[in-house]
N, C-alpha and C positions, 0 to 999 in steps of 0.2 A: 470500564471500571470493574475492578475485581469485587466479586460478591462472595463472601465466605459461606460455605454450606456445611452441613453435618458430614458430607462426604470428603471434605478437604483433607482429613487425616486418615482416610480409610486405608488399611493395610491388609485386610483379610483377602485371600485369593478369591477370584471370581469363579463361578461355576464354569468348568471347561478350560480353566487356565493351566491345567496339568499339574504334576507333582512339584513340590517345592524345590527350588534350585538355589543354593546359597550364593551363586554368582549373578542371579537376576534380582532386580529390585522388585518390591511388592507393587501391586497395582496402585495407581495414584488417582486422585480426584481430577476431574476434567480441567478445572481452572489451574490447578497446580501443574498439570501436564504441559499446558501452554507456557508457563513460566520456565519450567525445566528445559523444554525444547529450545526456547529463545536463548537461554543462558549457556547452553552447551557449547556452541562454537565460538571461536574468535572471528571477528570480521575479516573478510578477505583483504589482501594487501591493496592499498590505494594506488591509483594510476591517474594520469592527466589525460583528458580527452577534449577535443574541440566541442564548442557548444552544440554543433550539429549532430554529435553522437552521444549527447548526455541524457537525452530523454529516457525516462524509466529507470535510470540508475540512482544512486544514493550519494549525497554529498559526503565526502570524507574530510572536508575542511569547511569551516563556516564561510559565508559570503559577507564581506564588509564593503561599505561604500568607499570607493577610492577617492572620490571628491564629494563635496557637498551636493546634495540633490534637492532642487535643481541647482545647477552650478552658478546661476546668475539670476537676478530679479527678472521675471518673465511676465509678459502680458497674458492674461487668462482669457481675453476676449479680443475680437476684432474691434477696432475703434480708434481712439485717440489717447495717447499718453499726454497727460496735462500736468501743469505745475501750478498749484494754488487754485484759487477760485477763478471762474470765467467771467466774461468770455475770453477766448484764447486766440492768439495769432499763430497760424501754422508756420512752422519753420522747416518742414520737410516730411519725409516718411521713412519708415524702417520696416523691413520684411524679415520673416523668419530666416535665420542663417546669415544675416548681416548685422552690422553694429553701426548705430548713429553716433558719430564721434563728438558731437557738440554737447553743450550743457544747457538745459532748459532754464530760462529765467521765469519768475512769476508771470502768469498770464500768457505763457507760451505753450505750444503743443506740437506734437508730431503725429502723423497718421501711423498706426501700428497694426501689425497682424498678430494673431494668436501664436504664442511661442517665441515671438521676437524678444530680444533683450531690451529691457527698459532703459531709456536714456537717463543719464545722470540728471538729477533735478526733478524728475517726474514724481508726482505724489499720488496719482491714481490713473485708472484707465476709464475713459468715458465710452461705453459701448456705442457702436455705430448706429444702432437702432434708436438710441436715446439722444443722438446728437443732431443739431441743426447747423448745417454748413452754409455760409454765405461768402463765396469767394475764398479769401484767405482767412476768414474768421469762423470759429466754431463756438457754439454755445450749447448749454445743456446743464443738467444737474448731476453732480457727483455727491453721493450720499455721505462719504467719509474718506479720510486719508487711507490709502492702501487698498481701495476698492478695485477688485479684479486684477490684483497683482499676486503672483506666486513668488514669495520671497526666497532668496538663495538659502538652501539648507533647511527649508521648512519641512521637507519630506524626510530627509536624513542628513545629519551633520557628517562631515568627512570622518571616515574611520568608524562609523557606527555599525554594529552587527545587524545584519538583515535576515539571514537564514542560517540556522544552526547546523552543525554536523549531524548527520543521520536523517536529513530531510530528503524525501523522495522527490526526484526532479521531474517537473512537469512543464508545460508550455509557459505558464506565468513565471516560474522560477528562472527559466532560460531567458525570458525577456528581462527580468530583473537583473540577472547577471550581466547581460549585454548593456543595460542602462548604467550599471556600475563600472563598466569598462573592462569586463572580463572577456577574454577570447577563448580560454580553456578553463576547465574545472577539475579539481581533484575529486575523484569519485571512487566508490567501490564497484567492481564489476558485477554483472549478474552471476549468481551461483549457477553452475552447470549441473544438470540433473539427468541421470540415465535411468530409464524406466524399463523394468522387467515385469511383464504381465504373464503370470503363470496360470495354468489350468488346462487339463486334458480335454475338458468339455467345450472349450471356447471355439467359436467360428468367427471369422473376421470379415465376412461379407454376407449379404442377404439376411434372411430372418432366422430366428431360432427354429429348431426342428427336434425330432425325436432324439433325446439324449444330448442335444447340442444347444448351446446358449450363445447368442450373439454377444461378442465382447463390447462393452460400453466404456471400459476404462482406458483402453488403448487410444481411442479418439478423444476422450475427455481430459486425460491428465496433461498432455502437452499444452493445451490451451489454459488449463488452470495454473500450471507452472508459470506460464508467461504472465498471467494476470497477477500472480503472487510475486513477480519480480525476478523469476529465475529464467533459465534457458534450457529447454529440453533438447539435449544433444543427441539422444538416441532413444528409440522405442523398440524393444525386442519382445517377441512372444515365445514363451517356453512351455512345452507340455510337461506334465509331471513325471513322465517316464521317457527315457531311462533315468534312473537316479544319477545325479552328478551334473546334469545340465545346469541347474541353478548355481551350483558351486563354481562351475567354469565361467558362467555369465557374470558372476559377481566380481571377477577379476577385472581390473581396469584394462580395457583394450588400448592398443597403440593409437587409435584414430580419434579418441574423444578427449585427449588432453587430460586424462585422469579426472573425471567429473567429481566435484566435491560431494555430491549426494547421489546415492543409488536408492531408487524407490522400487520396492517389490510388492506387487499386488497378489493377494491369495497367499497360500503357504504360511500364514501367520497363526493358524490355530494349532491344534495338537492331533489332528487326524493322521492316518497312516501315510498319506501323500504329502503332508505338510513338512517341509524339510528345513525351513528357515532357522528356527530356533536351534536345531541340532548343528547347523552350519556355524551359527554365531558362537555356540558353546565350543565347538571344535577349534575356532579361531581365537578364542579368548577375547571376544569382543567386549568393548566397554559399554555395558548396559546402562542406559539412561532411563528409559521407560519401557516397561513390559506390561502391557494391558492397562487400560484406562477405565476408571469407574464411570462408564457412560453407556447409554444405549441409543442408537446402534453404534457399532464400531469399537467395542471394547477390546478385541484381539489385535490391537495396534501396538507398534513398538518403535523405539528409537535406540540406535546403538552406534558407537564409534567403531569404525572398521579399519583404522590406520590413521596416520598423521594427517589431520585436516580432512578426513573422509568420514561420511556419515551414511547410515542406512536407515531408511524409514520403511517400516512394514505396514501395509494397509490391508484390511480385509478384502476378500474377493467380491463380496456383494457391493453393487455400485453405490447405493446411498450410504451404506456403512463406510465404504472407502472414502466417499466425499467428506463425510463428517470427520473421519480420521485425518484426512489431508488438511482440513482447516484447523484441526486440533494440534497436530505435530509438524506437518510440512510447512505450513504458513509461518509459524513462529521461528522454525529453524532457518528458513530462507531470510526472514527479517534479521535474525542474529548474524548470519553470514554477510548480509548486506550492510551491517552497521546501523540498522534502523532500530528505533525504540519498539518495544512490544506494544502494539496498539491497545489503548484502553477501549473496552467494548461499551457502546452506548446501552443505556437501559430504556426499556419501553414496556408498557403493560401488554401482556399477551392474553388473548382470549381464544376460546375454542375448545375442541374436543382433543384432549391429549391426556393420557394416563401417566401420572408421575411414576417413576421407578424407585421403589424403596432403596435408599442407600446409594442411588446412582443419579447422574445427570441425564435427563432425557433431552435429546437434541432433535428438534422438529423444524420443518420449514414453515415460514410465516410470510404473510403479505400485508402491506400497509392498508389499514382501514381507518381513516380519520387519524386521530392521534394515537391509535393503538395498533397492534399487529395481531392478525388473526391466523390461527393454525390452518395450513393448507393441507387437504387430504392427499393421500397417495404417497406415503412416506415409509412404507415397509423397507426393510434393510436392502432388498434387491430392486426397489422400484424408485425411479427418479422423477416421477411426475410432479410431486409436491415441490421438490427442489427446483425443477425447471420453471415452475410458475411463480415461485415465491421470490421475495425481495431480500430475505435474510434467513439465517438459522438461529433459532432461539434455544438457549440453554436453560431448560427447566430444572431447577434444583429439586432434591427430594422434598416432598411436602408442598410442592407448588400448588397454589390456589388460583383458579380462573380469574384473570384480571390483574394479577400481581406483576410488577415490573421485573424483568429478567434481562440478563446480558444478551445482546444480539451480535452475530457476525454478519455484516452486510455483504451480500453476494452480488448485488448490482445496484 
């Protein structure tokens, strides 16, 4: 659920955002950034896939019931299909997958299994545990007409809509589609994401050491991309020198099918080694978002870099990058997948967190009863709080302990 804050219309540059550039948009509020990122792309072209390959994709066309569900009157219990009041004379039996072709007259019954088609003339099903059988005679009490019968079409009349376009496909939806008679589904494919991790100081194995920092984003981002519905098609690590490596790496290689999204970590600020903004200016990129009024993660950006291609810039600090990924990358992938922008649930948040004047403070929280409590260990470069938390809470300016705020659920 969108919650408006005083920062919603913030346009003043943030400290460290660099000199004004007429081709770059002004910093935007955190909630507005999500909306802009989601609205920027057109959904990817639809394709048909078999049910076995549809999990995790997004419906590009609604699912409708091809026939009434259930397709015929069905026994909901093992027992006896009876006609009128008892006692009843047994005429035969019917099992699931077969049809009893006769017609029951009053005081007649057939033995029936759960899921079997109800014989013509049956008015109720007497459960086996409530029946008394004596040879070919059955007696018992049926509470009312229609007891333990699932009527044709009571779940869904023929042609009724069951799942709308934009629904993410999970196991239950695949089962529903199969029930409705579908063998294939029209879907949006997973957006492909190429990840470029920049930084002269990064090491990619072992522990951090003198002047060297273990890379957290190279291992983190492909998993996050998959959870967000995308496909990480490549991860490449780039030092800051020599200048020009990032420019070359941003070009679509021949072997990734021209990924729709390029994610660059680091290089999003205005330091002497940060090249990304200069590259985007040189290429006349379509700026969508340049810096977001939030802490951490404000030096994040989104730009169009060609027909149907997008670049998301994330800060180099791990927790700041995680916040930025949920702010911009998650809505962008949802838009490419044809999904709706998720409404964020609200919950009271308690704990030690300092509001940031004019900014949204994003902190990790864990469930504690009906509220969420701030988890410590959430400096921009430290992921302990995010690793232990259940969600990220967006604390608006002026937040007061215990006030409900939007949550991004992370598990």
